[in-house]
Structure formats: structure tokens, C-alpha cells
C-alpha positions in Angstrom: -73.6 -24.1 -27.5 -71.2 -25.9 -29.8 -72.2 -27.2 -33.2 -70.5 -31.3 -32.6 -68.4 -32.3 -29.7 -65.8 -35.3 -30.5 -65.1 -37.5 -26.8 -61.5 -38.7 -27.5 -58.6 -37.8 -29.1 -57.1 -40.9 -30.5 -56.5 -41.5 -33.7 -60.5 -41.6 -34.3 -61.0 -38.3 -33.1 -57.9 -36.6 -33.9 -59.1 -37.8 -37.6 -63.3 -36.6 -37.4 -61.9 -33.6 -36.0 -59.5 -32.9 -38.9 -61.5 -34.0 -41.2 -64.5 -32.0 -38.9 -62.0 -28.6 -39.6 -62.4 -27.3 -42.7 -66.2 -26.4 -41.9 -67.6 -23.3 -40.9 -69.0 -23.9 -37.3 -68.2 -24.4 -33.3 -66.4 -27.3 -32.4 -65.1 -29.1 -29.7 -62.8 -31.7 -28.9 -62.7 -33.2 -24.7 -59.5 -35.9 -24.4 -59.7 -37.6 -20.7 -55.3 -37.6 -21.1 -53.5 -34.5 -20.5 -52.2 -35.3 -24.2 -53.4 -36.6 -27.5 -52.8 -40.5 -28.8 -51.8 -41.8 -25.3 -53.5 -44.8 -25.4 -53.7 -47.0 -27.6 -52.6 -44.2 -30.4 -48.6 -44.9 -28.7 -48.7 -48.1 -28.5 -49.9 -50.5 -31.7 -48.4 -52.4 -35.1 -48.0 -49.0 -36.4 -48.9 -50.8 -39.8 -51.2 -48.9 -42.4 -52.6 -53.0 -44.0 -53.2 -53.0 -47.2 -57.1 -54.5 -47.2 -57.7 -58.3 -48.0 -58.1 -59.3 -43.9 -61.5 -57.8 -43.6 -64.8 -59.9 -44.5 -66.2 -58.4 -47.9 -69.1 -56.4 -47.4 -67.9 -54.6 -43.8 -68.0 -51.5 -42.9 -64.2 -52.1 -42.0 -63.2 -53.5 -45.5 -64.7 -50.8 -47.3 -63.1 -48.0 -45.1 -59.5 -50.0 -44.6 -58.9 -49.7 -48.1 -60.1 -46.2 -48.4 -57.9 -44.8 -45.3 -55.0 -46.6 -47.1 -55.5 -44.6 -50.3 -56.1 -41.5 -48.5 -52.9 -42.1 -45.8 -50.1 -41.1 -47.9 -51.4 -38.0 -49.1 -52.4 -36.8 -45.5 -49.1 -38.2 -44.3 -47.7 -35.6 -47.6 -49.5 -32.7 -46.7 -49.2 -32.8 -42.9 -44.7 -33.5 -42.3 -45.9 -37.4 -41.1 -43.1 -40.5 -41.8 -44.6 -42.7 -43.9 -43.5 -44.8 -45.8 -44.7 -48.3 -48.0 -42.8 -51.4 -47.3 -45.5 -53.4 -48.9 -46.4 -56.4 -46.7 -45.9 -60.8 -46.8 -48.4 -63.1 -45.4 -47.2 -67.0 -44.8 -48.2 -69.4 -45.0 -46.1 -72.8 -43.2 -48.8 -75.5 -43.6 -51.6 -76.9 -46.6 -54.1 -75.3 -44.6 -53.1 -72.3 -44.7 -51.6 -71.9 -48.0 -55.8 -72.4 -48.7 -55.8 -69.2 -46.2 -53.5 -67.3 -48.2 -56.2 -67.8 -51.6 -59.3 -66.6 -49.1 -57.7 -63.6 -48.3 -56.2 -63.7 -51.8 -59.8 -63.5 -53.5 -61.1 -61.4 -50.3 -58.9 -58.7 -50.6 -59.7 -58.5 -54.8 -63.2 -58.1 -53.8 -62.5 -55.1 -51.5 -60.2 -53.5 -53.9 -56.6 -54.2 -53.2 -54.5 -53.4 -56.3 -52.1 -56.2 -56.6 -51.9 -58.5 -55.6 -49.7 -61.5 -55.2 -49.4 -64.8 -54.3 -46.3 -66.4 -54.1 -44.7 -69.8 -53.6 -41.7 -70.1 -51.1 -38.8 -69.5 -53.2 -40.2 -66.0 -54.5 -41.3 -65.5 -50.5 -37.4 -65.8 -49.6 -36.3 -63.9 -52.7 -38.0 -60.5 -52.0 -37.8 -61.4 -48.6 -33.9 -63.7 -48.0 -34.6 -63.4 -43.8 -37.4 -65.5 -44.4 -37.4 -69.4 -42.6 -36.8 -71.8 -44.9 -40.7 -73.5 -44.0 -42.1 -70.7 -45.8 -44.2 -72.9 -47.9 -46.3 -69.9 -49.6 -46.6 -65.7 -49.4 -49.3 -63.3 -49.9 -47.8 -60.2 -50.6 -49.4 -56.8 -51.4 -47.3 -53.4 -52.6 -49.8 -51.1 -51.3 -49.2 -52.2 -47.0 -46.9 -49.3 -44.6 -45.7 -48.7 -42.1 -46.4 -44.8 -40.6 -45.8 -43.1 -36.9 -48.9 -43.4 -35.6 -48.8 -40.8 -32.9 -47.7 -38.6 -34.8 -50.0 -39.1 -37.7 -53.2 -38.3 -34.5 -51.3 -35.5 -33.4 -50.9 -34.0 -36.7 -53.9 -34.4 -37.8 -55.5 -33.0 -33.9 -52.8 -29.7 -34.4 -54.4 -29.1 -37.9 -57.8 -29.0 -36.5 -56.9 -26.7 -33.9 -55.3 -24.8 -36.2 -58.5 -24.5 -38.0 -60.9 -23.6 -35.0 -61.7 -26.7 -33.6 -61.3 -26.5 -29.5 -59.0 -29.6 -27.3 -59.8 -29.7 -23.9 -57.3 -31.7 -22.7 -57.5 -33.6 -19.3 -61.5 -33.7 -18.9 -62.8 -36.5 -19.5 -66.4 -37.3 -19.3 -68.4 -38.0 -16.3 -71.9 -37.6 -16.7 -74.1 -36.6 -20.3 -77.6 -35.3 -20.3 -79.8 -34.4 -23.1 -80.8 -30.3 -23.2 -83.2 -28.5 -25.5 -80.9 -28.7 -29.0 -78.7 -31.2 -28.4 -76.4 -32.8 -24.9 -75.4 -30.9 -21.8 -71.7 -32.9 -21.6 -70.8 -32.9 -17.8 -66.8 -33.0 -16.6 -64.4 -32.2 -13.9 -63.6 -28.7 -15.4 -66.8 -27.7 -16.3 -69.9 -28.5 -18.2 -70.0 -28.5 -22.3 -73.5 -27.9 -24.8 -73.4 -29.6 -28.6 -76.7 -30.2 -30.5 -74.2 -33.5 -31.5 -71.5 -35.5 -30.6 -69.3 -38.0 -31.5 -68.4 -41.1 -29.5 -64.6 -41.5 -30.5 -63.3 -42.7 -26.4 -61.4 -46.0 -27.8 -61.2 -49.0 -25.0 -63.8 -46.6 -22.7 -66.2 -46.7 -25.6 -69.4 -48.1 -24.3 -68.5 -46.5 -21.0 -69.2 -43.4 -22.6 -72.4 -44.1 -24.2 -74.1 -46.3 -21.1 -73.9 -42.5 -19.7 -77.0 -41.3 -21.8 -78.6 -44.4 -22.8 -77.6 -48.3 -23.5 -74.3 -48.7 -26.4 -75.8 -51.4 -27.5 -72.2 -53.1 -28.0 -69.8 -54.3 -25.5 -66.0 -53.5 -25.9 -63.8 -56.2 -24.4 -60.4 -55.2 -24.2 -57.2 -57.1 -26.4 -54.6 -56.3 -25.3 -51.2 -57.2 -27.2 -47.4 -56.5 -25.7 -44.0 -55.6 -27.9 -40.7 -55.7 -28.7 -38.9 -52.8 -29.6 -35.7 -53.6 -31.8 -32.7 -51.2 -32.0 -31.6 -50.1 -35.3 -28.9 -52.5 -35.4 -32.4 -55.6 -36.4 -34.3 -52.5 -38.6 -33.1 -53.6 -41.6 -33.5 -57.8 -40.2 -36.8 -56.9 -43.5 -37.6 -54.3 -45.6 -41.5 -55.6 -45.6 -44.5 -56.4 -42.8 -43.9 -59.8 -42.4 -47.6 -61.6 -41.4 -48.4 -64.6 -40.4 -51.6 -66.2 -41.0 -54.6 -64.2 -39.0 -56.6 -66.0 -36.7 -60.3 -65.9 -34.6 -57.4 -63.6 -32.2 -55.8 -61.2 -35.0 -53.6 -60.9 -37.7 -50.9 -63.4 -35.4 -47.4 -62.3 -34.7 -46.0 -59.5 -37.0 -41.7 -58.7 -37.5 -42.5 -55.4 -39.6 -38.8 -52.3 -39.9 -40.8 -48.7 -38.5 -40.3 -45.5 -39.8 -37.5 -44.6 -37.6 -35.4 -47.5 -38.6 -36.0 -50.0 -35.4 -37.5 -53.5 -35.8 -41.3 -53.9 -34.4 -42.0 -57.3 -33.4 -45.8 -59.1 -31.8 -48.0 -59.0 -30.6 -49.5 -61.6 -28.8 -53.9 -60.8 -28.1 -54.5 -61.4 -24.7 -58.1 -60.7 -23.2 -58.6 -58.5 -20.3 -60.5 -56.6 -17.2 -58.9 -53.6 -16.7 -59.1 -50.9 -19.5 -56.0 -49.6 -18.2 -53.9 -53.0 -18.0 -50.5 -52.0 -20.8 -48.4 -54.3 -18.2 -46.1 -56.9 -20.1 -45.7 -60.2 -19.4 -42.6 -62.9 -19.2 -44.8 -65.7 -20.5 -46.2 -63.3 -23.1 -43.2 -61.7 -24.3 -41.6 -65.0 -24.8 -44.9 -66.2 -26.5 -44.2 -63.3 -29.1 -40.2 -64.1 -29.7 -40.9 -67.7 -29.9 -43.6 -67.3 -32.8 -41.2 -63.8 -34.3 -38.6 -66.7 -35.3 -41.3 -68.8 -37.3 -41.0 -66.1 -39.7 -37.5 -64.8 -39.9 -35.9 -66.8 -37.1 -32.9 -64.3 -37.4 -33.9 -62.1 -35.4 -31.9 -61.0 -32.3 -33.9 -60.3 -29.6 -31.0 -59.4 -27.3 -31.3 -56.2 -29.5 -33.9 -55.0 -27.7 -34.8 -51.6 -26.3 -38.4 -51.8 -25.1 -41.3 -53.7 -24.6 -44.9 -52.4 -24.6 -47.9 -53.2 -24.1 -50.9 -51.3 -26.4 -55.2 -52.5 -25.5 -57.8 -53.3 -28.3 -61.2 -52.2 -28.2 -62.2 -55.6 -29.7 -66.6 -55.5 -29.8 -68.9 -58.2 -30.0 -68.8 -57.7 -33.2 -66.2 -58.0 -36.5 -66.9 -55.4 -37.9 -66.7 -51.6 -36.4 -69.5 -49.4 -34.9 -69.9 -46.7 -36.9 -74.1 -44.2 -36.1 -76.0 -43.3 -34.2 -77.2 -44.8 -31.1 -81.8 -44.8 -31.7 -81.7 -43.9 -28.4 -80.0 -40.6 -28.4 -80.6 -38.4 -31.6 -77.9 -36.9 -32.1 -75.2 -39.4 -30.3 -72.8 -41.0 -32.7 -70.8 -43.7 -32.1 -67.6 -44.4 -33.7 -66.7 -48.1 -31.4 -64.9 -51.0 -31.5 -62.1 -49.2 -33.7 -59.5 -51.9 -33.8 -57.2 -53.6 -35.4 -57.2 -51.5 -39.2 -58.6 -48.5 -37.2 -55.7 -46.9 -38.0 -55.5 -47.0 -41.7 -58.7 -46.0 -41.6 -58.8 -43.5 -39.1 -59.3 -40.9 -42.1 -61.8 -42.4 -44.1 -64.1 -43.0 -40.2 -63.3 -39.3 -39.9 -65.1 -38.6 -43.5 -68.4 -40.7 -42.4 -68.4 -39.5 -39.2 -69.2 -36.0 -41.3 -71.4 -37.9 -43.1 -73.1 -39.1 -40.4 -73.9 -35.2 -39.0 -74.7 -34.0 -42.6 -77.3 -36.6 -42.8 -78.6 -36.2 -39.2 -79.0 -31.9 -40.9 -76.0 -30.1 -39.8 -75.1 -27.7 -42.0 -71.9 -27.9 -42.7 -69.7 -25.1 -45.3 -66.1 -25.3 -47.3 -64.0 -22.9 -45.0 -62.1 -21.0 -47.7 -58.9 -20.7 -45.7 -58.5 -23.9 -44.6 -55.1 -24.3 -43.6 -54.0 -27.9 -44.2 -49.9 -28.0 -44.1 -47.3 -28.7 -41.1 -44.0 -27.5 -40.5 -42.1 -30.4 -38.6 -38.1 -29.6 -38.4 -36.5 -33.2 -38.1 -32.9 -31.7 -37.9 -31.2 -34.8 -38.7 -32.4 -35.3 -42.1 -31.5 -32.0 -42.8 -28.8 -31.0 -45.7 -25.8 -29.1 -43.6 -26.7 -25.7 -45.5 -30.8 -26.3 -44.1 -29.1 -27.3 -40.5 -26.9 -24.2 -40.8 -29.6 -22.1 -41.4 -31.4 -22.9 -38.4 -28.9 -22.4 -36.4 -29.4 -18.9 -37.7 -31.7 -18.3 -36.8 -32.0 -19.8 -33.3 -28.7 -21.3 -32.5 -30.7 -24.2 -29.6 -31.2 -25.6 -33.1 -27.5 -26.2 -33.1 -27.1 -28.4 -28.8 -28.1 -31.4 -29.7 -30.0 -33.2 -26.5 -30.6 -36.9 -27.9 -27.2 -37.8 -28.6 -28.9 -41.7 -30.3 -31.8 -39.7 -32.4 -29.7 -36.6 -32.7 -32.8 -34.0 -31.2 -32.1 -30.6 -31.0 -32.9 -28.5 -28.3 -34.4 -26.4 -31.1 -36.7 -29.2 -31.4 -37.7 -29.3 -28.0 -38.9 -26.1 -27.6 -40.6 -25.6 -30.2 -42.3 -29.5 -28.8 -42.9 -27.9 -26.0 -44.5 -24.5 -27.4 -46.7 -25.9 -30.6 -49.8 -25.5 -31.7 -50.7 -28.7 -29.1 -48.4 -28.1 -26.7 -45.6 -30.6 -25.2 -46.1 -31.0 -21.5 -44.2 -34.2 -20.5 -41.0 -35.4 -21.1 -43.4 -38.3 -23.0 -45.5 -35.5 -24.8 -42.1 -34.7 -25.9 -39.9 -38.0 -27.0 -43.9 -38.0 -28.8 -43.3 -35.2 -30.6 -39.4 -35.1 -31.6 -38.8 -38.5 -30.9 -36.0 -37.6 -27.9 -35.8 -40.8 -25.7 -35.9 -43.0 -28.8 -33.0 -43.8 -28.8 -30.5 -47.2 -27.7 -30.3 -45.9 -24.7 -34.1 -45.0 -23.5 -33.7 -41.7 -22.3 -30.6 -42.4 -20.2 -28.8 -39.8 -21.1 -31.2 -37.2 -22.7 -33.7 -37.1 -20.0 -33.0 -35.1 -17.1 -31.7 -32.9 -19.9 -34.9 -33.2 -21.3 -37.0 -32.4 -18.0 -35.3 -29.5 -17.2 -35.7 -27.7 -20.5 -40.2 -28.0 -19.7 -38.9 -26.9 -16.3 -37.6 -23.9 -18.0 -40.0 -24.0 -21.0 -43.1 -23.7 -18.7 -42.1 -22.1 -15.7 -42.5 -24.7 -13.4 -40.6 -26.7 -10.7 -38.5 -29.4 -11.9 -40.6 -31.4 -9.3 -43.9 -30.4 -11.5 -42.7 -32.2 -14.1 -44.2 -35.2 -15.3 -43.0 -38.1 -17.4 -46.5 -38.7 -18.9 -49.9 -39.0 -16.7 -50.8 -37.8 -13.5 -48.7 -38.9 -10.7 -45.2 -39.8 -13.3 -43.4 -37.3 -11.9 -39.9 -37.9 -11.7 -38.2 -36.0 -9.0 -40.2 -35.3 -5.5 -37.5 -33.3 -3.4 -34.3 -32.1 -3.0 -32.0 -35.2 -1.4 -29.5 -32.4 -0.1 -29.9 -28.5 0.5 -28.0 -26.2 2.1 -24.8 -25.6 -0.3 -21.4 -26.1 0.6 -20.1 -28.7 2.0 -21.2 -31.4 4.6 -19.4 -30.2 8.0 -18.2 -32.9 10.3 
């Protein structure tokens, strides 16, 4: 009997686990994928929002601003890439200028610091690549960019290191009440807990319906993106938004923590909760809208298109609370943008809900809130030599685009939450994230995985089940072909 089980290990579930790991007790996370942060968390805009957009008085507004304040400290502690870039929201008409006034008012009421309204000329002075058609802009200096999947991974790793049990490939298929709590059925066994936190993202309402009517419905919205090469990474220095509308915050142009440029998303409602495909029409829409803000973006420098799903609910606020028909069953649902920003604050909210329910939580004296993560290319020459002397594999570059070494890949494979697929390695140390997108290093990463995991190369997956890279030998028998 666990004290609490968290369903889902995206950014929200990882943050809840990270906050709970500070306390004594038995805690577990059940994740349906074969890795953490493998859905919405890996496919979003990677923005830490300032907090001017949510309506004042909502949980979204409060947790956005609180999460923004907490992000920099957590990322510094856990060695996660984070950069305070600031953001600009652009207005192209008098009507949109009035929208900026409203966003400014909201931001002040929400407690967002140092907001400023700029003229079109003032906006171009701080961001020269903006369109001449920009009439005004809202400047928010506390906005930032982050590596979203490493943010989630770092919090999940810290939780596991401090005693939280993580079960990958454990989708919850049934939930039933038992004495003192709930029993959660997975294909790999049954788990019992006094309390449950539902952080299942786009599947949150489906998971909750296994025990009681959820009282809400998730409507997935797909967003498509362009990821451009580092040759475009300095196109803008700030996160550049357009005025928000009913479909979201609009198409943005932003630098990434890795030095690329990201452009997107659109907002396309979909029925299939696994539909992360891109369309020519959707990408063309994103390209057109982005050039309205920053005309000089060179989309010929594109290295990857991708799409992610937002867990949009039938409410304009986050859904955080207890299901009235299932005491002790809590949902963290409808966590759309700014969910990445709000995640650490949502994690604290989850702890508060458990405490109010009567779960005794005593803080640990030995909680370890640190994380070492070696990024070889960022080390000094002296530090590089020290790591190579310690392990010569750090002297062998596998991914040339991103200068990722064999030592970093091996460390990822044997990490706190081990990388077992090519894309899991990519998310942990950037191998395959460069201009060639794994064309050079992919086979080498696969060979390292097979060696370190002790499996046949045909068993190494690109990502999820069914994504084998190799299916068998095409040449057998050795030697030369006989004529």
C-alpha cells in the first residue's frame, strides 16, 4: 500500500513526484510510455511564461507566476538549461493595441514584475528583426526558455534518487476502491495506494472515468512546429508572440536553450489523442504567421518539423482538486499552456491537497536536491581533459553536430532513469539534435545502446514499441558471394 501513486510522468507528474520526494512515505509513479516526458512535455514551445495572459483570480494565473519564480532556482539546482530571455507580444492594429493594454492590466494584477508597453519603434529597438508593421508591444522581462524534457527528467530523476518508485510501461487500465484506498490495475500487475494523483495529460479524463465521472472533458489540440538550424538561432533574442486569441497564444518565434530557432504552433482540434502528425497546410499556416512578426526568418534552414498535443479542457482554468465521488483521488488536469511554467507550483499544490486530506508528510533531513549532468562541449579544456582521464570514452565524439561524446551516451544509458532507446539518448544528451538529425550518429548510438544493454541490435528501438530501426540481417554467411 503506497501513500500516494501518481499516474503519468510528464512535466506535471514529474513535478508532483519531485515535491513529494522531500517527504517520508511510500510514493510511486505509473507511466504508460517507456520513458518519462515522452508526450506533450517533449513537444511544446519550451517557454517559461511571465504570467500576463491568464485571467486574474484563476489558478492558472497564480500558479503561472509562482512557477515562473521557482523555475530558475530549480533549473540551477538540477543543472537544467534555462535562459531568461524576456518576451514581446506584438500588436499590428489599434484593436490589438487595446489587447496589449488588457494584457498589461492582467499582468499587473497577477503580480508579473517589470512589465512595460513599448511603441513599435521601441519594440524594434530591442528586437531589430521585427516587422515594420508592428505598432506596439508588451515587454515581459521575466519570460524565459528552458529544455522542457530535461526539466521533467531532472525532477523525475531527483524523485527516484530520493525513494520514489517509477514504473515505466505501466498504463493504468482499471481502478477500483479497496479498504483504505484504491487498487490500480496495469498489464504488469496491481498497485494499491491510499491516495492517487491523476496527471495523465490528454488522457486525464479517460483515466479518471475508470473510478468516477470526471466532471470535465479533455479536447486535444494539436500544435505544429518548425525547428530551424543554429544558423537562425540569433534571428531573435526574445520570445516573440502575437496577440493571443481564442485558440491560444498564437504563433511565436523564439530562441531555444540549444541555440536553435523554434517557430509555431498552430491550433488544430483533433479526436485522436495520439495524433502528432504534421500537415503541409498546418506548417504553411505557421510559416505565414511567423513572417508577419519576423519577416527575415529563413525557413530553408529547417531541420525538423514536429507536433504536440495540448490537454485543453472545457474550462479556461487548470482543473486541480479532488473528485467528489472518489475521496482521495485528485486530478491535475487541463494543464495546457502555461502548464510547463506552472508545473513546480502545481506540484506544491498537489502536496497541499494531500496534507489537507490527512496524509501525514514529514520532511526528510537527507533530501538530495542536486544533480550532476556533464555536457562535454560546455566544459573548459582542463575539465575536458579531467573527464577523459577519468573515462577515455569522453574523448570519443559520437555526435559531431552537437559534440556529444560516447561517455555522455553511456552515462545516459546507465543513469538514474536509464535511456533505453535512440530518442531517449537524444533527450538526455542531445545526440541527434543537430543539423543532420542523427544521420551520422544514429547508427553509432544504436550500437552503443545494444552493447551497454546487452541486447541484439534489432531489439534497440528508435522510441516507443514497434519502432525498431533494424529488423534483421540483409547479408548473411560472410565471405564473398559465389557466382
